[in-house]
matplotlib code that plots the C-alpha trace (Angstrom):
import matplotlib.pyplot as plt

x = [-3.0, -4.3, -6.2, -2.9, -1.3, -4.3, -4.0, -0.3, -1.1, -3.6, -1.3, 1.4, -1.0, -1.9, 1.9, 2.3, -0.4, 1.2, 4.4, 5.2, 6.5, 3.0, 2.1, 4.8, 3.9, 0.3, 1.1, 3.8, 1.1, -1.5, 0.7, 1.8, -1.7, -2.8, 0.0, -0.6, -4.6, -3.4, -1.4, -3.8, -6.6, -4.0, -3.3, -6.9, -7.9, -5.1, -6.3, -3.4, -0.8, 2.0, 4.2, 2.1, 0.5, 3.0, 6.7, 9.2, 10.9, 8.0, 7.6]
y = [27.4, 24.0, 25.0, 26.0, 22.5, 20.9, 23.0, 22.3, 18.5, 18.9, 20.8, 18.2, 15.7, 17.7, 18.1, 14.5, 13.7, 16.3, 14.7, 13.0, 9.8, 8.9, 8.9, 7.1, 4.1, 4.3, 4.1, 1.5, -1.0, -0.3, -1.2, -4.3, -5.3, -4.7, -7.1, -9.6, -9.6, -9.8, -12.9, -14.6, -14.1, -15.4, -18.5, -19.3, -19.2, -21.5, -24.1, -23.5, -24.2, -21.4, -22.6, -22.5, -19.3, -17.0, -16.8, -17.9, -14.4, -12.6, -15.2]
z = [28.5, 28.1, 24.7, 23.2, 23.9, 22.3, 19.2, 18.8, 18.9, 16.1, 14.0, 14.7, 13.4, 10.2, 9.6, 9.6, 7.5, 4.9, 4.8, 1.4, 3.0, 4.0, 0.6, -0.5, 1.7, 0.7, -2.7, -2.3, -0.3, -2.9, -5.8, -3.8, -3.1, -7.2, -8.1, -5.4, -6.5, -10.2, -9.7, -7.3, -10.0, -12.8, -10.7, -9.7, -13.3, -14.2, -11.9, -9.0, -11.7, -11.7, -14.2, -17.2, -17.1, -15.4, -16.7, -14.3, -14.4, -13.3, -10.2]

ax = plt.figure().add_subplot(projection="3d")
ax.plot(x, y, z, "-o")
ax.set_aspect("equal")
plt.show()
């Protein structure tokens, strides 16, 4: 009886990871990280001045 409960817990965990919502969340976080890193590199290369290197509309 206990073995069946353990197996059901694992199958529920697998179903959660197969869900597409997790993939969307992870993809969103990766995209936001990439955007953040890109802007930080541009700002650091420009000496901390945001206005001259990055357009106001983007910021």
